[in-house]
N, C-alpha and C positions, 0 to 999 in steps of 0.2 A: 504496498499500500503506502504510493509517497502523499505525501506532506510537503507543502511548501516552509521553507524555510523561515518566510516571514514569516508565518504563521509561528513556529515558534518561538523565533526572536521578541514578538510581541508579547505573546505568553512569557517568556523571561523574564521580559523588562519591566514586567507590573508581577506584582506580588498579590494584588485583588483580584487580578484576572485572574491567576492561577488556584487562587482560595473560590470562588463563584465556581468555576472550571468545575476541580474539585467537589464541590457542595451540590453540583447539577451532575454530574457523573454517580454520587453517592442517591441521587432518590431518582437517576433516571428508570423508565423513561416518562414520571408524573412530573407535570409543570408544577411551576409557580412564582407565585406573585414579589414586585420588586422587595418592599419593606420583609416580606419574610426571610431572602434572600441576605437585605444588609442588615438583620437581628442577626443571623446563624455567622456570617463571616465578620461582624463587628467592626462594620464600617456604617458611613452616614448613606442616607438613600441615594443620595446625589451622586456621591462619589460610584456605588456603586451602578448606578444608572450609566455614568458619562462611562464605565469600565463594558457596559452592557450596548449599549446604543450610539455615545461618543456625547460629547458635552463642551459647547464652545473652542475656547482654546484650552483649555487644558485636559481637554482627552479627543484627541484623534479620533473622529469618525472613523477612517480607513483602518483603525487596530480595535476597533469597538470587535468584540465577542460576535455581535450580529453581524458586522459587516464581513469576516474574516470567514462566516461559514460554521459557525462551531456552535452559537445558541439561537434558535429561530424563538419571534414573538409568537405565540397567539392568544388574538384576542376570542372571547366570549363573555357574550352580551354584555359587552362596554369594557368588559377588565382587560387587563393585560398583562397574561401569565409568561413564563419565560422558562424552556427545554431547551435540553440540550440535541443537539442535531446527530446523526449516525456518523457524520464526519467529525463530531466535535466528541464523541463516544473513542473511534479508534486515537484520536490526537491524546485525549485523555490515559489510553491505555499504553502509547505512545513512550508520553510523559514519564508514566511510572516506570518503565520497565529501563527508560534512560537514564531516572535519577538511584534508581536501583540497582543499576549497573555501577555510576558512577561514586555514590557511596560507599562501594565494596574499596576503595583506596582514599577514602575520609577518613 
């Protein structure tokens, strides 16, 4: 499976993006809402929103989890929920194996 190096770089540059991905992988395939993600990853909802979809100057939209294809937005009765995509699940598995490999040398 090919994973775009830009995706890995983008995730490794943001601890918050990584924590969000790992949480969404934990509850996969269930979607959840923004404030729940913020509570679990112990971050401000505006920061979580920035990591998910981008937010002005602070968070680059092209590096957001939704733009990278790792997370999808599910609209249900006027509410927005976020769920890991199949591609996102594969990227999380790759990150976990990558980290376990390099942790052997630490």
